Steps between C-alpha positions, in 0.01 A plus 500: 500500500504112545348551844206707338442236232495229771233663704294588179510134395398396851203742499390385148528134609308548820214696316497293192201280393571260219255440223662201377236238392236768453312637205520863406189637325542817292253763585305645205686825506856348513759711336659202321286515195695221328346257745158628569289276735812276559489220754855427634633215706784608729760221533774694673482790747750642752622828619739493200226480241231281336433287198174396345327357201186622323266208463220652277683659195564266200846539340547621144605161386344158572642214700551310176701782368738495801547124467570539130769760575644262753484202262283300745247254346142577599270292287276436792388856490280498190150638481540780759609250777820691582520717807473871464834677529474803735675834477627497857652847490740740329823379668702218355249446204744262342473263801234236569352459850273211608293553809380151592378246759774286665392161363795556268826696544848510358826606661455860416138517648473754779243408759266793585278311767374152565291509183679698232846549352644700204740361238694720271675216324414364165518146660129505600365577154526148344355354820195720455456357159570129528428425866218753541662618817483698713117486537466871557704757321535845367761548224618853436748710319653769722408610842484820724799610708459771773790646681497557876193709598355526143217248539412650842477846349275372219270338761497821706393685184217271470610336174472156644280311750614162628310169535627177646605273214207293377553186296147508355571850349851413397458171338128435435355830405544614131769768484253751356293475810769499776497879565115508524490189719771639737325836531182317581674288761614820668146618502575774246314585177726686260235727359427630852852589589570864455786606279601725779496233782789557741616818317333761715 
């Protein structure tokens, strides 16, 4: 049994293509109706599974609400100046995740690539307020977790299409426009995509 598992892991590793650092764009007919037209950033992906954060769905509470619950002063964020808190996904909804540029990091920051990191610690929240760092950031509650092979199956079922991470889309495009802009960048117009695409 151990020998069979070894060769299976070897096969999966040799044929594996990581989507870490990519955007996943939900196709119009995706089965996950809770996150219709979602844009997802994949920050971890291996043969053992994947993790990602939705970057275009606002959370049910505001960033100010979150800070109030954590007893963090936030007087700088009056008059709609606060960042929008994202609903990053259904897993670990009680946890905060900050996807951000690496001009600032704390000991718990995990480096994704040369430009981006992710921090799950509360340590970064006061810095966002008082030091206005990091420059680029997406703050979310929760994230998506896929077990081994689950994300690959969803992609094979045409639920997602991938796009190299684009900082313009992620940080400079209003969240309500991120799905449309991503589709346009792929050369796709959602209204022309058949609901039966890939299902023949």
